[in-house]
C-alpha positions as CSV (number, residue, x, y, z in Angstrom):
1,M,94.9,-81.2,-138.1
2,D,91.9,-82.0,-135.5
3,Q,89.0,-79.3,-134.9
4,F,90.0,-78.4,-131.2
5,T,93.5,-77.4,-132.3
6,L,92.5,-75.5,-135.2
7,N,90.5,-73.5,-133.2
8,L,93.2,-73.0,-130.4
9,L,95.2,-71.8,-133.3
10,V,92.9,-69.5,-135.0
11,V,91.4,-68.2,-131.6
12,G,94.9,-68.0,-129.7
13,G,96.0,-66.2,-132.9
14,T,93.7,-63.4,-132.8
15,F,93.6,-62.8,-128.6
16,A,97.6,-62.4,-128.9
17,L,97.1,-60.3,-132.1
18,Y,94.6,-57.6,-129.4
19,I,97.4,-58.0,-126.6
20,G,99.9,-56.8,-128.9
21,I,97.9,-53.9,-130.3
22,A,97.2,-53.0,-126.3
23,I,101.0,-53.4,-125.4
24,W,101.6,-50.8,-128.7
25,A,99.0,-48.2,-128.1
26,R,99.2,-47.9,-124.4
27,A,97.3,-45.2,-122.8
28,G,100.3,-42.7,-120.9
29,S,98.1,-40.2,-120.1
30,T,94.7,-39.4,-119.2
31,A,93.9,-37.9,-122.3
32,E,94.8,-40.9,-124.3
33,F,92.9,-43.5,-121.5
34,Y,89.6,-41.7,-122.1
35,A,89.1,-40.3,-125.6
36,A,92.4,-42.1,-127.6
37,G,93.9,-38.5,-127.5
38,R,91.3,-37.2,-129.9
39,G,93.5,-38.1,-132.8
40,V,91.2,-41.3,-134.3
41,H,90.7,-41.4,-138.1
42,P,86.9,-41.1,-138.7
43,V,87.0,-44.4,-140.9
44,M,89.0,-46.1,-138.0
45,N,86.5,-44.5,-135.3
46,G,83.8,-45.7,-137.7
47,M,85.2,-48.9,-137.7
48,A,85.9,-49.3,-134.3
49,T,82.7,-48.0,-133.2
50,G,81.1,-50.9,-135.6
51,A,83.0,-52.9,-133.7
52,D,82.1,-51.5,-130.2
53,W,78.2,-51.5,-131.2
54,M,78.3,-55.2,-132.9
55,S,78.5,-57.3,-129.3
56,A,77.6,-60.9,-129.0
57,A,73.9,-59.6,-129.1
58,S,74.4,-59.0,-132.5
59,F,77.1,-61.3,-133.7
60,I,75.5,-64.3,-131.8
61,S,72.6,-64.1,-130.2
62,M,70.4,-61.7,-132.6
63,A,70.4,-64.2,-135.8
64,G,69.4,-66.9,-133.6
65,I,66.4,-65.1,-131.9
66,I,64.9,-63.9,-135.5
67,A,65.7,-67.5,-136.0
68,F,63.4,-69.0,-133.7
69,G,61.2,-65.7,-133.5
70,G,60.6,-64.2,-137.3
71,Y,58.8,-61.5,-137.8
72,D,58.0,-60.1,-134.5
73,T,62.0,-60.3,-134.0
74,S,62.9,-57.7,-136.8
75,A,62.4,-55.3,-134.3
76,Y,66.2,-55.7,-133.1
77,L,67.2,-55.2,-136.9
78,M,65.1,-52.0,-136.8
79,G,65.6,-50.7,-133.6
80,W,69.4,-51.2,-133.6
81,T,70.2,-49.4,-136.9
82,G,67.6,-47.0,-136.4
83,G,68.9,-45.9,-133.6
84,Y,72.2,-45.3,-134.8
85,V,70.8,-42.9,-137.3
86,L,69.5,-41.0,-134.1
87,L,72.8,-40.5,-132.6
88,A,74.4,-39.6,-135.5
89,M,72.3,-36.7,-136.4
90,L,70.9,-35.8,-133.2
91,L,73.9,-36.4,-130.6
92,A,77.4,-36.7,-131.8
93,P,78.6,-33.8,-132.7
94,Y,77.0,-31.6,-130.4
95,L,78.6,-33.9,-127.6
96,R,81.8,-33.5,-129.5
97,K,81.7,-29.6,-129.8
98,F,81.2,-29.5,-126.1
99,G,84.5,-31.0,-125.8
100,K,84.5,-33.1,-122.6
101,F,85.5,-36.9,-122.0
102,T,82.1,-38.6,-120.9
103,V,78.5,-38.2,-121.0
104,P,78.1,-37.7,-117.4
105,E,80.5,-34.9,-117.2
106,F,78.7,-33.1,-120.0
107,I,75.1,-33.6,-117.9
108,G,77.2,-32.2,-114.8
109,D,77.7,-29.4,-116.8
110,R,74.9,-28.6,-118.7
111,F,72.9,-29.1,-115.8
112,Y,75.2,-26.9,-113.2
113,S,74.6,-29.6,-111.2
114,P,77.2,-32.6,-109.0
115,S,73.9,-33.9,-108.0
116,A,73.3,-34.2,-112.0
117,R,76.3,-35.7,-112.7
118,L,76.3,-38.4,-109.9
119,V,72.4,-39.4,-110.9
120,A,73.7,-39.5,-114.5
121,V,77.1,-41.8,-113.5
122,I,74.5,-44.3,-111.5
123,C,72.3,-44.6,-114.6
124,L,75.2,-44.9,-117.3
125,I,76.9,-47.5,-114.5
126,I,73.3,-49.6,-114.5
127,A,72.8,-49.6,-118.0
128,S,76.2,-50.6,-119.1
129,L,76.6,-53.4,-116.4
130,T,73.5,-54.7,-117.8
131,Y,74.8,-54.8,-120.8
132,V,77.8,-56.1,-120.0
133,I,76.1,-59.2,-118.9
134,G,75.3,-60.3,-122.4
135,Q,78.7,-60.0,-123.4
136,M,80.2,-62.3,-120.7
137,T,77.3,-64.9,-121.5
138,G,78.5,-64.7,-124.9
139,V,82.2,-65.1,-124.4
140,G,81.1,-68.1,-122.3
141,V,78.9,-69.7,-124.6
142,A,81.6,-69.5,-127.5
143,F,84.7,-70.7,-125.1
144,S,82.8,-73.9,-124.0
145,R,82.0,-75.3,-127.0
146,F,85.2,-74.5,-129.7
147,L,87.9,-74.7,-126.7
148,E,85.7,-77.6,-124.7
149,V,85.7,-76.3,-121.5
150,T,83.3,-75.3,-119.0
151,K,80.8,-72.4,-119.9
152,E,82.5,-70.5,-116.4
153,T,85.8,-71.5,-117.5
154,G,85.4,-69.8,-121.0
155,L,83.9,-66.5,-119.0
156,Y,87.0,-66.4,-116.9
157,I,89.7,-66.8,-119.8
158,G,87.5,-64.0,-121.6
159,A,87.7,-61.7,-118.6
160,A,91.7,-62.2,-118.3
161,I,91.8,-60.9,-121.9
162,V,89.4,-57.7,-121.6
163,F,91.6,-57.1,-118.9
164,M,95.2,-57.5,-120.4
165,Y,94.3,-55.1,-122.6
166,A,91.6,-52.6,-121.4
167,V,93.4,-51.8,-118.3
168,L,96.8,-51.5,-120.0
169,G,95.5,-49.6,-123.4
170,G,92.8,-47.6,-121.8
171,M,90.5,-45.8,-124.8
172,K,93.6,-45.6,-126.9
173,G,94.4,-49.5,-127.0
174,I,90.6,-50.5,-127.1
175,T,89.9,-48.5,-130.1
176,Y,92.8,-49.9,-132.6
177,T,91.9,-53.6,-130.6
178,Q,88.1,-53.0,-131.4
179,V,89.6,-52.0,-135.1
180,A,91.2,-55.3,-135.2
181,Q,88.5,-56.7,-133.8
182,Y,85.7,-55.8,-136.6
183,V,87.6,-57.2,-139.2
184,V,87.8,-60.3,-137.8
185,L,84.0,-60.6,-136.8
186,I,82.9,-59.5,-140.4
187,I,84.8,-61.9,-142.3
188,A,83.9,-64.4,-139.5
189,Y,80.0,-64.0,-139.9
190,T,80.1,-63.4,-143.7
191,I,82.0,-66.2,-144.8
192,P,79.4,-68.8,-143.4
193,A,76.7,-67.3,-145.0
194,V,77.8,-66.5,-148.3
195,F,78.7,-70.8,-148.3
196,I,75.2,-71.6,-146.7
197,S,73.8,-69.3,-149.1
198,L,75.1,-70.9,-152.0
199,Q,74.3,-74.3,-150.7
200,L,70.8,-73.5,-150.6
201,T,70.2,-71.2,-153.0
202,G,73.2,-70.6,-155.5
203,N,73.3,-67.3,-154.6
204,P,76.9,-65.9,-153.2
205,I,75.5,-63.2,-152.2
206,P,73.1,-64.1,-148.3
207,A,70.9,-60.9,-148.3
208,L,69.8,-61.7,-151.8
209,G,69.4,-65.4,-151.3
210,L,66.9,-64.9,-148.9
211,F,64.9,-63.9,-151.0
212,S,65.7,-66.8,-153.9
213,N,64.2,-70.1,-154.5
214,D,65.5,-73.3,-152.6
215,A,67.9,-75.3,-154.3
216,A,66.0,-78.5,-152.8
217,T,61.9,-77.5,-153.1
218,G,62.4,-75.0,-156.1
219,Q,60.1,-72.6,-154.3
220,P,61.1,-69.1,-152.4
221,I,63.5,-70.0,-149.2
222,L,61.5,-68.5,-147.1
223,Q,58.4,-70.2,-148.1
224,T,59.8,-73.7,-147.8
225,L,60.9,-72.1,-144.4
226,E,57.3,-70.9,-143.6
227,G,55.8,-74.2,-144.5
228,L,58.2,-76.5,-142.3
229,V,57.8,-74.5,-139.0
230,T,53.8,-74.6,-139.6
231,D,53.4,-78.3,-140.4
232,L,55.3,-78.7,-137.2
233,G,53.2,-76.9,-135.2
234,F,55.5,-73.8,-134.8
235,K,54.2,-69.9,-134.6
236,S,54.4,-68.6,-138.3
237,Y,57.8,-67.4,-139.3
238,L,56.7,-64.7,-141.5
239,N,53.6,-63.4,-140.0
240,Q,53.4,-61.3,-137.0
241,S,52.0,-62.6,-133.7
242,D,53.1,-59.9,-130.7
243,T,50.5,-56.8,-130.8
244,T,51.7,-54.1,-132.9
245,L,51.9,-51.9,-129.8
246,N,54.7,-53.8,-128.0
247,M,56.4,-53.9,-131.0
248,F,56.1,-50.3,-131.4
249,L,57.3,-49.6,-128.2
250,F,60.4,-52.0,-128.4
251,T,61.6,-50.5,-131.5
252,L,61.3,-47.4,-130.2
253,S,63.2,-48.9,-127.0
254,L,65.9,-49.9,-128.8
255,M,66.5,-46.7,-130.7
256,I,66.7,-44.3,-128.8
257,G,68.8,-46.5,-126.2
258,T,70.9,-46.8,-128.6
259,A,71.2,-42.9,-129.0
260,G,71.7,-43.2,-125.5
261,L,74.2,-46.2,-124.7
262,P,77.4,-44.2,-123.2
263,H,79.8,-46.7,-124.8
264,V,79.2,-45.9,-128.0
265,I,78.4,-42.2,-127.3
266,V,82.2,-41.7,-125.8
267,R,83.7,-43.3,-129.4
268,F,82.8,-39.7,-131.0
269,F,84.3,-37.4,-128.2
270,T,87.9,-39.6,-129.4
271,V,87.8,-37.8,-132.8
272,P,89.5,-34.2,-134.3
273,R,86.7,-32.2,-135.2
274,V,83.2,-32.2,-135.0
275,A,83.0,-32.9,-138.9
276,D,84.7,-36.4,-138.1
277,A,82.3,-37.5,-135.8
278,R,79.5,-37.0,-138.2
279,S,81.8,-38.2,-140.7
280,S,82.7,-41.9,-138.5
281,A,79.4,-41.9,-137.6
282,G,78.5,-42.6,-141.4
283,W,81.5,-44.8,-141.6
284,A,80.3,-47.0,-138.5
285,L,76.8,-47.4,-140.6
286,V,78.1,-48.6,-143.5
287,F,79.9,-51.2,-141.5
288,I,77.2,-52.1,-139.3
289,A,75.0,-52.5,-142.3
290,L,77.8,-55.5,-144.1
291,L,76.4,-57.7,-140.5
292,Y,72.9,-56.3,-140.5
293,L,72.0,-57.0,-143.9
294,T,73.3,-60.5,-143.4
295,A,71.9,-61.4,-140.2
296,P,67.8,-62.3,-141.9
297,A,69.4,-64.3,-143.8
298,V,71.7,-66.6,-141.7
299,A,68.8,-66.8,-139.6
300,A,66.2,-68.3,-141.8
301,M,68.5,-70.8,-143.1
302,A,70.0,-72.0,-140.1
303,R,66.6,-72.7,-138.4
304,L,66.2,-74.1,-142.3
305,N,69.0,-76.6,-141.8
306,L,68.4,-77.0,-138.0
307,V,64.7,-78.7,-139.3
308,N,66.2,-80.8,-142.2
309,T,68.8,-82.1,-139.9
310,F,66.1,-83.5,-137.4
311,W,63.4,-83.6,-140.0
312,P,65.3,-85.5,-142.4
313,N,62.5,-87.1,-144.5
314,G,60.9,-84.1,-144.4
315,T,57.9,-83.1,-141.7
316,G,55.6,-85.9,-143.6
317,G,58.2,-88.3,-142.6
318,D,59.8,-89.8,-139.5
319,A,62.1,-87.7,-137.5
320,I,66.0,-88.4,-136.5
321,Q,66.7,-91.4,-134.8
322,L,68.4,-91.2,-131.4
323,S,70.2,-93.8,-132.6
324,A,71.9,-91.6,-135.5
325,I,72.6,-89.2,-133.1
326,E,74.4,-91.0,-130.6
327,S,76.4,-92.4,-133.7
328,G,77.3,-88.7,-134.6
329,Q,76.2,-89.8,-138.7
330,N,72.6,-89.9,-140.2
331,A,71.4,-92.1,-142.6
332,A,72.5,-90.3,-145.5
333,G,76.3,-90.7,-144.0
334,Q,76.4,-86.9,-142.7
335,D,78.3,-86.1,-139.7
336,I,76.4,-84.6,-137.2
337,T,78.3,-85.2,-134.4
338,W,77.9,-81.1,-133.8
339,V,74.2,-82.5,-131.5
340,K,76.8,-84.1,-129.0
341,N,79.0,-82.0,-129.2
342,W,76.8,-78.4,-128.4
343,E,74.7,-81.2,-126.2
344,K,78.1,-81.1,-123.7
345,T,77.8,-77.3,-122.9
346,G,74.2,-77.6,-121.8
347,L,72.8,-75.2,-124.3
348,L,70.7,-77.8,-126.5
349,T,69.6,-80.8,-125.3
350,F,67.5,-83.9,-126.5
351,D,64.8,-86.4,-124.8
352,D,63.3,-89.3,-126.5
353,K,59.9,-88.9,-124.0
354,N,57.9,-91.3,-125.6
355,G,60.3,-93.7,-125.8
356,D,60.2,-93.9,-129.9
357,G,63.5,-94.2,-130.9
358,M,63.7,-90.6,-132.4
359,I,63.4,-87.2,-131.5
360,Q,60.8,-85.4,-132.2
361,Y,61.4,-81.2,-133.0
362,V,58.0,-79.9,-133.1
363,G,56.1,-76.6,-131.9
364,D,53.9,-78.5,-129.2
365,K,56.0,-78.0,-125.8
366,D,54.7,-81.3,-124.1
367,A,55.5,-83.3,-127.2
368,N,58.8,-81.6,-128.2
369,E,62.0,-83.7,-127.5
370,L,64.6,-81.2,-128.9
371,T,65.4,-77.5,-126.8
372,V,67.9,-75.2,-128.7
373,N,69.3,-72.1,-127.0
374,N,68.9,-69.3,-129.4
375,D,72.8,-68.3,-128.6
376,I,74.0,-71.4,-130.2
377,M,72.7,-70.5,-133.8
378,V,75.3,-68.9,-135.3
379,L,77.9,-70.4,-133.8
380,A,76.8,-74.0,-134.6
381,N,75.8,-72.6,-138.2
382,P,78.8,-74.0,-140.0
383,E,78.9,-77.3,-138.2
384,I,75.1,-78.1,-139.5
385,A,75.9,-77.1,-142.8
386,H,78.8,-79.5,-142.7
387,L,81.4,-76.2,-143.6
388,P,85.3,-76.8,-143.8
389,G,86.8,-77.2,-140.0
390,W,88.5,-73.3,-140.8
391,V,85.2,-71.8,-141.2
392,I,83.9,-73.2,-137.4
393,A,87.3,-72.1,-136.4
394,L,86.7,-68.6,-137.6
395,V,83.3,-68.6,-136.9
396,A,84.7,-69.0,-133.1
397,A,86.7,-66.3,-133.1
398,G,84.3,-63.8,-134.5
399,G,81.8,-64.7,-132.1
400,L,84.5,-64.1,-129.1
401,A,86.1,-60.9,-131.4
402,A,82.7,-59.3,-131.2
403,A,82.0,-59.9,-127.0
404,L,85.3,-59.0,-126.2
405,S,85.0,-55.8,-128.0
406,T,81.9,-54.4,-127.0
407,A,82.4,-56.1,-123.2
408,A,85.9,-53.3,-123.9
409,G,84.0,-50.8,-124.3
410,L,81.2,-50.9,-121.5
411,L,83.7,-51.4,-119.4
412,M,86.1,-48.3,-120.9
413,A,82.4,-46.2,-120.2
414,I,82.5,-47.8,-116.5
415,S,85.6,-46.9,-115.5
416,S,85.6,-43.2,-116.6
417,A,82.3,-42.8,-114.9
418,V,84.0,-44.1,-111.5
419,S,87.3,-42.7,-112.0
420,H,86.6,-38.9,-113.8
421,D,83.1,-38.3,-112.4
422,L,83.1,-39.9,-108.9
423,I,86.3,-39.4,-108.0
424,K,88.0,-36.3,-109.8
425,G,84.5,-34.6,-110.2
426,Q,83.4,-35.3,-106.5
427,I,85.1,-37.2,-104.0
428,N,88.8,-35.6,-105.4
429,P,88.8,-32.8,-107.8
430,N,92.5,-32.1,-107.1
431,I,93.8,-35.8,-107.7
432,S,96.9,-35.9,-110.1
433,E,96.8,-36.9,-113.5
434,K,99.2,-40.3,-112.2
435,G,96.4,-41.0,-109.5
436,E,93.5,-40.1,-112.1
437,L,94.9,-43.0,-114.2
438,L,96.0,-45.2,-111.9
439,A,92.1,-45.1,-110.4
440,A,91.0,-45.8,-113.9
441,R,92.6,-48.6,-114.3
442,I,91.7,-49.9,-111.1
443,S,88.0,-49.4,-111.2
444,M,88.6,-51.2,-114.8
445,G,89.6,-54.2,-112.9
446,V,86.3,-53.9,-110.6
447,A,84.6,-53.5,-113.5
448,I,86.0,-56.7,-115.0
449,A,85.0,-58.6,-111.9
450,V,81.7,-57.4,-111.2
451,A,80.7,-58.3,-114.6
452,T,82.8,-61.5,-114.5
453,Y,80.0,-62.7,-111.6
454,L,77.1,-61.4,-113.6
455,G,77.9,-63.2,-116.2
456,L,78.1,-66.3,-114.3
457,N,74.5,-65.8,-113.4
458,P,73.1,-63.6,-116.8
459,P,68.8,-63.1,-116.3
460,G,68.7,-64.6,-120.1
461,F,70.1,-65.2,-123.2
462,A,72.7,-62.0,-124.6
463,A,70.4,-60.8,-127.1
464,Q,67.6,-60.6,-124.5
465,T,69.9,-59.3,-121.5
466,V,71.0,-56.3,-124.0
467,A,67.9,-55.4,-124.4
468,L,67.2,-54.4,-120.8
469,A,70.6,-52.3,-120.7
470,F,68.9,-50.6,-123.9
471,G,65.6,-50.2,-121.9
472,L,67.6,-48.4,-119.0
473,A,69.3,-46.2,-121.4
474,A,66.7,-44.9,-123.1
475,A,64.7,-44.3,-120.2
476,S,67.5,-42.4,-118.3
477,I,70.2,-41.2,-120.2
478,F,68.8,-40.7,-123.8
479,P,66.0,-37.7,-122.7
480,A,68.8,-35.6,-120.4
481,L,71.0,-35.9,-123.3
482,M,68.4,-34.5,-125.6
483,M,67.2,-32.2,-123.2
484,G,70.5,-30.5,-122.7
485,I,70.8,-30.0,-126.4
486,F,67.9,-28.7,-127.7
487,S,66.3,-27.2,-125.0
488,K,67.3,-24.0,-122.7
489,R,64.4,-24.4,-120.5
490,I,65.2,-27.2,-118.7
491,N,67.1,-27.0,-115.1
492,N,69.1,-29.2,-112.8
493,K,66.1,-29.9,-110.6
494,G,64.0,-31.0,-113.8
495,A,67.0,-33.0,-115.0
496,V,67.7,-35.4,-111.9
497,A,64.0,-35.6,-111.1
498,G,63.4,-36.6,-115.0
499,M,66.1,-39.4,-114.7
500,L,65.7,-40.7,-111.7
501,S,61.6,-41.2,-112.5
502,G,62.5,-42.7,-116.0
503,L,65.1,-45.2,-114.3
504,I,63.4,-46.2,-111.7
505,V,60.3,-46.9,-113.1
506,T,61.6,-49.1,-115.5
507,V,64.0,-50.7,-113.3
508,V,61.1,-51.6,-111.0
509,Y,59.1,-52.5,-114.3
510,I,62.0,-55.1,-115.5
511,F,62.5,-56.5,-111.9
512,L,59.1,-57.5,-111.6
513,H,58.6,-59.4,-115.1
514,K,62.3,-60.2,-114.8
515,G,63.0,-61.0,-110.8
516,W,64.1,-58.6,-108.1
517,F,68.1,-58.1,-108.8
518,F,67.1,-60.6,-112.1
519,V,66.0,-63.3,-109.3
520,A,63.7,-65.2,-111.4
521,E,61.7,-66.9,-108.5
522,T,61.0,-63.2,-107.3
523,A,58.8,-62.2,-110.3
524,S,55.8,-61.3,-110.1
525,Y,54.7,-61.3,-113.6
526,S,56.0,-62.3,-117.2
527,D,56.3,-61.4,-120.5
528,S,54.1,-63.7,-122.1
529,A,51.6,-62.0,-119.2
530,P,53.2,-58.6,-118.7
531,M,51.7,-55.7,-116.1
532,L,50.8,-53.3,-117.9
533,L,48.8,-54.0,-121.3
534,S,50.8,-56.2,-123.7
535,I,54.2,-54.1,-122.9
536,K,56.9,-56.5,-122.0
537,S,59.9,-55.6,-119.9
538,T,61.9,-55.0,-122.7
539,S,60.1,-52.6,-124.2
540,F,59.1,-50.3,-121.5
541,G,62.5,-48.3,-122.0
542,A,59.9,-46.2,-124.0
543,V,57.4,-45.5,-121.5
544,G,60.1,-44.6,-119.0
545,A,61.6,-42.1,-121.2
546,L,58.6,-40.4,-122.2
547,I,58.5,-40.3,-117.8
548,N,61.4,-38.9,-118.1
549,F,60.6,-35.9,-120.4
550,V,57.3,-35.3,-118.9
551,V,58.7,-34.9,-115.3
552,A,61.6,-32.8,-116.5
553,Y,59.5,-30.9,-118.3
554,V,56.9,-30.1,-115.6
555,V,59.6,-30.0,-112.3
556,S,61.4,-27.5,-115.0
557,N,58.9,-25.0,-115.6
558,A,57.9,-25.2,-111.5
559,T,61.1,-24.4,-110.8
560,E,64.2,-20.8,-111.9
561,E,64.9,-20.9,-115.1
562,P,68.9,-21.6,-115.9
563,P,71.6,-19.2,-115.1
564,A,72.1,-17.2,-118.6
565,E,75.5,-18.9,-119.2
566,V,74.3,-21.7,-119.5
567,Q,71.3,-21.2,-121.7
568,D,74.5,-19.2,-124.0
569,L,75.9,-22.5,-123.7
570,V,72.9,-24.3,-124.8
571,E,72.9,-22.1,-127.7
572,S,76.6,-22.1,-128.1
573,I,76.8,-26.0,-128.5
574,R,74.5,-26.0,-131.6
575,I,76.1,-23.4,-133.5
576,P,78.9,-25.4,-136.0
577,R,81.8,-23.0,-135.2
578,G,83.9,-26.7,-134.5
579,A,85.6,-28.4,-131.8
580,G,88.4,-27.7,-129.5
581,A,90.2,-29.3,-126.5
582,A,88.6,-29.9,-123.7
583,T,87.3,-26.9,-121.6
584,G,86.0,-26.0,-118.4
585,H,82.9,-24.1,-118.8
């Protein structure tokens, strides 16, 4: 069976499974559409949260970033996992106890202000739309290679699949679909990693293989990789090159951004009790760790295989012949058709600049003749390592599962904010449950259309775009939630002023570096030459959060205290007396 047919069968089979689950778990009420009827088992919710969390950025892009960035990019691992601990300890149980459907609803009630709720909706939509760009980009990358279509066509197919199960099933359908997607993505991620770890080190556990000896050289595999990349003029893989200030702020942005992401928080509204919220957070960390402990090994081994492909005789010998790439077979008789296959997608390019008949992969930008997009490393990894065709097909299905699961969660958060917080909360409070459910489905469809359009014109590769979303959530939503739970003194004026200040300053800083509305030509600065000290646009969320906290406290202390009933509400949220159904505080 040829590779295309195999890809089609595996990917098509998983899509049929997702749609079947959505039909089985069709939402029949707003409670099921927004919170899956609050009846999801903690282990199932933990698995669904893991899928919701491990997006295209985690599955497709993170290992690629680490493969080319080395030590500096370890912040992705620390920030994203550390943030989940913050979420589990500081936010999830209290928000579940409050008993509402959405994050803006909590902010609106806690700060006794429709304006605060509206600002929270705006913050949520901006952060979630920025995040979903990365997911749709990942869908396009995976489809373009494995189903042999253009990125644009792949994106349209992915959008149609999300539309079918997210609009139909709401949170109930998305939850059980995400359980299936987690199983697919974790199998797809770990099986190739086990194969490659065995090939290179003889150790079947990738996380341990990373610290084992390279079978070819007898040296530790990281030492072998470090020698190769530095010999070729690339930056060190094992040493820090970014400033400590930027790395600290970037890690902090990812941590607090994680804890402020509405599509993750809302997962804890789906369990029956407060204790279940904590339990499902613990299970989610277990499921997430399975991938995150494997990612550094995947990154290092993929980079090593890439270098060895283009320098088959070692860095002291000749680079790969252009004729070998064109024929799809190297001097050792190994199949390297993956190079031409990925060239068709535009995500890998090569050019024999000096006309010597070889493709030089070196760290000198002017002399380098190979360009590899970060996003292809995980997806191309099985082909680079000459793994069986069924493994390649499995990775395609896993990448799509990761992107689609998170895209659905984000679109659910956007849909809920529009239908429940904007339409029912602000525009038409007397809307019927049937009308609200219809509004939720329509807003979901519109959100998918907007996300698809933005996915066609992304501001960066998947994980970088996602990092911007984390910065926006860190600067706007996280401080409001923290102050809303742990401070009785913050009032509505302070909360609104803080959220707007954090959001506006962060958005402006990002636009100055990425271009206004992500039009690159309008950028005044770049991340290589940032505006403020060494703080890159992806790291500024922590600064925006600090501004949010300061402004909120200053404005709150300069104005009246919150009403007594609101202060009592804050006190009651923190007392562990369990949680009931949604209430009108």
